[in-house]
C-alpha positions in Angstrom: -2.3 -57.9 -32.6 0.5 -58.2 -29.9 2.2 -55.1 -31.4 -1.0 -53.1 -31.2 -1.6 -54.2 -27.6 2.0 -53.2 -26.7 1.5 -49.8 -28.4 -1.7 -49.3 -26.3 0.1 -50.2 -23.2 2.9 -47.8 -24.1 0.3 -45.1 -24.7 -1.4 -45.7 -21.3 2.0 -45.2 -19.6 3.2 -42.3 -21.8 5.2 -39.8 -19.7 4.9 -36.9 -22.2 2.8 -35.7 -25.0 5.4 -36.6 -27.6 5.5 -40.2 -26.4 1.7 -40.3 -26.5 1.7 -39.0 -30.1 4.4 -41.6 -31.1 2.5 -44.5 -29.5 -0.8 -43.4 -31.2 0.9 -43.3 -34.6 2.2 -46.8 -33.9 -1.3 -48.0 -33.0 -2.6 -46.5 -36.3 0.1 -48.1 -38.3 -0.5 -51.5 -36.7 -4.2 -51.2 -37.3 -3.6 -50.2 -41.0 -1.6 -53.5 -41.3 -4.5 -55.6 -39.8 -7.4 -54.4 -42.1 -6.0 -55.7 -45.4 -5.3 -58.9 -43.7 -8.9 -59.2 -42.6 -10.2 -58.5 -46.1 -7.7 -60.8 -47.8 -8.7 -63.6 -45.4 -12.3 -63.1 -46.2 -11.5 -63.2 -49.9 -9.4 -66.5 -49.5 -11.6 -68.3 -47.1 -15.1 -67.7 -48.6 -16.6 -68.5 -52.0 -17.9 -65.5 -53.9 -21.5 -66.4 -52.8 -20.4 -66.4 -49.1 -18.3 -63.2 -49.3 -21.2 -60.6 -49.4 -22.5 -61.6 -46.0 -19.0 -61.7 -44.5 -18.2 -58.2 -45.9 -21.5 -57.0 -44.5 -20.6 -58.5 -41.1 -17.2 -56.9 -41.2 -18.7 -53.5 -42.1 -21.4 -53.9 -39.3 -18.8 -54.6 -36.7 -16.6 -51.7 -37.9 -19.6 -49.5 -37.8 -20.6 -50.6 -34.3 -17.0 -50.1 -33.1 -16.9 -46.6 -34.6 -19.9 -45.6 -32.6 -19.3 -47.6 -29.3 -15.6 -46.7 -29.1 -15.9 -43.0 -28.5 -18.9 -43.6 -26.2 -17.0 -46.1 -24.1 -13.9 -43.9 -24.2 -15.9 -40.9 -22.9 -17.4 -43.1 -20.2 -14.0 -44.3 -19.1 -12.5 -40.9 -18.9 -15.6 -39.6 -17.1 -15.5 -42.5 -14.7 -11.9 -41.9 -13.9 -11.4 -45.4 -12.7 -8.6 -45.7 -10.0 -7.7 -42.1 -10.6 -6.1 -42.9 -14.0 -8.1 -40.5 -16.1 -7.5 -40.7 -19.8 -5.1 -43.6 -19.4 -8.0 -46.1 -19.0 -8.9 -45.5 -22.6 -5.7 -47.3 -23.5 -5.6 -49.8 -20.6 -8.9 -51.3 -21.8 -7.2 -52.5 -24.9 -4.6 -54.7 -23.1 -7.0 -57.4 -21.8 -8.8 -57.4 -25.1 -5.5 -57.8 -27.0 -4.4 -60.6 -24.7 -7.6 -62.5 -25.1 -7.8 -62.0 -28.8 
């Protein structure tokens, strides 16, 4: 999670479009590494009977994030907090990543 948080911070402070693209690719790669770990953990930690509700919970949270993420991102860009514009979309991930 630390790597994804650092990639998000780098995206927030990107000084060019090329740097932003590279940091977004890094975010995607780190996220792609996290999903199999989550599913493997559910497989290892829960009995077959307990897995179905856990997979349902994982799917529900992922679905909620897929809907809430763009809405929150749009609100952050529109709010233009502290005059940072689109950068707030990436800055919001830093405290979340530190707490997580």
